[in-house]
C-alpha positions as CSV (number, residue, x, y, z in Angstrom):
1,M,0.0,0.0,0.0
2,F,2.8,2.5,0.9
3,T,5.7,3.3,-1.4
4,L,9.3,2.9,-0.2
5,E,9.5,6.8,0.0
6,E,6.4,6.9,2.2
7,K,7.6,4.1,4.5
8,K,10.9,5.9,5.0
9,F,9.0,9.1,5.7
10,I,6.7,7.3,8.2
11,L,9.7,5.9,10.3
12,T,11.6,9.2,10.1
13,L,8.5,11.1,11.2
14,A,7.9,8.9,14.2
15,R,11.6,9.2,15.3
16,L,11.6,13.0,14.6
17,A,8.4,13.4,16.7
18,I,10.0,11.7,19.7
19,A,13.3,13.6,19.3
20,H,11.6,16.9,19.0
21,Y,9.5,16.2,22.0
22,F,12.6,15.6,24.1
23,E,13.8,19.1,23.1
24,S,10.6,21.1,23.2
25,G,7.9,19.1,24.8
26,K,5.8,19.6,21.6
27,L,5.3,17.9,18.3
28,P,7.3,19.2,15.4
29,K,5.6,21.4,12.8
30,I,5.4,19.6,9.5
31,S,4.7,21.4,6.2
32,L,2.1,19.4,4.3
33,T,4.3,19.8,1.2
34,E,6.9,17.6,2.9
35,V,4.4,14.7,3.2
36,P,4.8,12.3,0.3
37,G,1.7,11.0,-1.5
38,K,-1.8,11.7,-0.5
39,T,-2.5,8.7,1.8
40,L,-0.7,10.2,4.8
41,L,-2.8,13.4,4.5
42,K,-6.1,11.4,4.8
43,D,-7.5,10.4,8.1
44,G,-6.0,7.1,9.3
45,A,-5.3,5.0,12.4
46,C,-2.1,3.5,13.5
47,F,-0.2,2.0,16.5
48,V,3.4,2.9,17.2
49,T,5.4,0.2,18.9
50,L,8.8,0.9,20.5
51,T,11.3,-1.8,21.4
52,I,14.8,-1.9,22.8
53,A,16.8,-5.1,22.1
54,G,13.6,-6.8,21.2
55,A,11.8,-5.9,24.5
56,L,8.6,-3.9,24.4
57,R,9.2,-0.3,25.5
58,G,5.9,1.3,24.6
59,C,2.9,0.8,22.3
60,V,0.1,3.3,21.8
61,G,-2.4,3.9,19.0
62,H,-5.9,4.5,17.8
63,L,-8.3,1.9,16.4
64,E,-10.3,4.5,14.4
65,A,-9.2,7.2,12.0
66,I,-9.7,10.4,13.9
67,Q,-7.0,12.7,12.3
68,P,-4.7,12.8,9.3
69,L,-2.4,9.7,9.3
70,Y,0.8,11.7,9.5
71,L,-0.4,13.4,12.6
72,D,-1.6,10.1,14.2
73,I,1.9,8.7,13.6
74,M,3.5,11.6,15.4
75,K,1.1,11.7,18.3
76,N,1.2,8.0,18.9
77,A,5.0,7.9,18.6
78,V,5.2,10.5,21.4
79,A,2.5,8.7,23.4
80,A,4.3,5.4,23.1
81,A,7.6,7.0,24.3
82,F,6.2,9.1,27.1
83,E,2.6,8.1,28.1
84,D,2.4,4.3,28.0
85,T,1.6,3.7,31.7
86,R,3.3,0.3,31.6
87,F,6.7,1.9,31.3
88,F,8.7,4.8,32.6
89,P,9.0,7.6,30.0
90,L,11.7,7.0,27.4
91,Q,15.0,8.7,28.3
92,S,16.8,10.7,25.6
93,E,19.8,8.3,25.7
94,E,17.5,5.4,24.9
95,L,16.3,6.8,21.6
96,A,19.3,5.8,19.5
97,Q,18.8,2.1,20.5
98,T,15.0,2.2,20.1
99,D,13.4,0.4,17.2
100,I,10.2,1.9,15.9
101,E,7.4,-0.1,14.3
102,V,4.4,1.6,12.8
103,S,1.3,-0.5,12.2
104,I,-1.2,1.2,9.9
105,L,-4.7,-0.2,10.5
106,S,-7.5,-1.0,8.1
107,E,-11.0,-0.2,9.2
108,S,-12.2,-2.8,11.7
109,K,-15.2,-5.0,10.9
110,P,-17.5,-6.8,13.3
111,L,-17.0,-10.6,13.3
112,S,-20.2,-12.5,13.6
113,F,-19.9,-16.0,15.1
114,L,-22.4,-18.5,16.5
115,S,-20.3,-20.3,19.1
116,P,-16.8,-20.3,20.7
117,E,-15.8,-22.9,18.2
118,D,-17.1,-20.8,15.3
119,L,-15.1,-17.8,16.6
120,L,-12.0,-19.9,16.8
121,A,-12.6,-21.2,13.2
122,K,-13.0,-17.6,11.8
123,L,-9.9,-16.0,13.3
124,Q,-6.9,-15.8,11.1
125,P,-3.7,-16.0,13.1
126,G,-1.0,-13.6,11.9
127,Q,-3.4,-11.7,9.8
128,D,-6.2,-10.5,12.1
129,G,-5.9,-7.8,14.7
130,V,-8.7,-8.5,17.2
131,I,-10.8,-6.2,19.3
132,I,-13.1,-7.6,22.0
133,R,-15.8,-5.7,23.9
134,R,-18.2,-6.5,26.6
135,G,-20.0,-3.6,28.3
136,N,-17.4,-1.0,29.2
137,F,-14.5,-3.4,28.9
138,S,-12.5,-3.7,25.7
139,A,-9.0,-4.5,24.5
140,T,-7.1,-5.2,21.3
141,Y,-4.1,-7.1,20.1
142,L,-2.3,-6.2,16.9
143,P,-1.8,-9.2,14.4
144,Q,1.9,-9.3,15.5
145,V,0.8,-10.6,18.9
146,W,0.0,-13.9,17.2
147,E,3.8,-14.5,17.1
148,E,3.8,-14.6,20.9
149,L,0.4,-16.3,21.3
150,P,-0.1,-18.6,18.2
151,A,-2.8,-20.8,19.8
152,K,-6.2,-19.2,19.3
153,K,-7.5,-20.1,22.7
154,D,-4.4,-18.6,24.4
155,F,-4.7,-15.5,22.3
156,L,-8.3,-14.9,23.2
157,T,-7.8,-15.8,26.9
158,S,-4.9,-13.3,27.1
159,L,-7.0,-10.7,25.3
160,C,-9.8,-11.1,27.8
161,L,-7.4,-10.6,30.7
162,K,-6.0,-7.5,29.0
163,A,-9.6,-6.2,28.8
164,G,-10.2,-6.9,32.5
165,L,-12.6,-9.7,31.8
166,A,-12.7,-13.3,33.1
167,V,-10.3,-15.5,31.2
168,D,-13.2,-17.5,29.7
169,S,-15.3,-14.5,28.6
170,W,-14.6,-15.4,25.0
171,T,-16.6,-18.6,25.4
172,K,-19.7,-16.8,26.8
173,P,-22.5,-15.1,24.9
174,G,-22.5,-11.4,24.5
175,L,-18.9,-10.8,23.6
176,E,-18.4,-8.4,20.6
177,V,-15.5,-9.2,18.4
178,S,-14.1,-7.1,15.5
179,T,-11.1,-7.7,13.3
180,Y,-8.7,-5.5,11.3
181,Q,-5.5,-5.9,9.3
182,V,-2.3,-3.8,9.4
183,E,0.5,-2.8,7.2
184,V,3.6,-3.0,9.3
185,I,6.4,-0.5,8.7
186,K,9.7,-1.1,10.5
């Protein structure tokens, strides 16, 4: 979907946003003429994942397109570096060793299923990002999480825990499930 030039711009933009935030506490100002192509100017949703030596250091994003994609990338990069409550804020000396991965999300679609077995049959490991909702509780896993949790039952059980639900909530009626796909840029 994205050209090589756009992919390079996306990664540079994410790193620039974090570096500029270290210096000024603000996002950098980007001239729209600097943004390659038209896709990055349209509303889009992404997650930005930061790792150091393969260990997660921050991951923040949006599931819905609420702003131009280039802006979503910058805001989520900064949020992953400084606002992911699972981690202390990134330190400036860590930036050089930080790997950045940007996952551009497709629009999510509700997944209809008749039973827990039907849900398991319809999920596509490695391809589907999954969102679960029950009442006020919700959580998502990007498709990359399948690498750590390749068994569908383990994936759903962990996702329920992440949402603050009982581990077997995916087997009970009333769970809403949506899926989406991503283009990973790293």
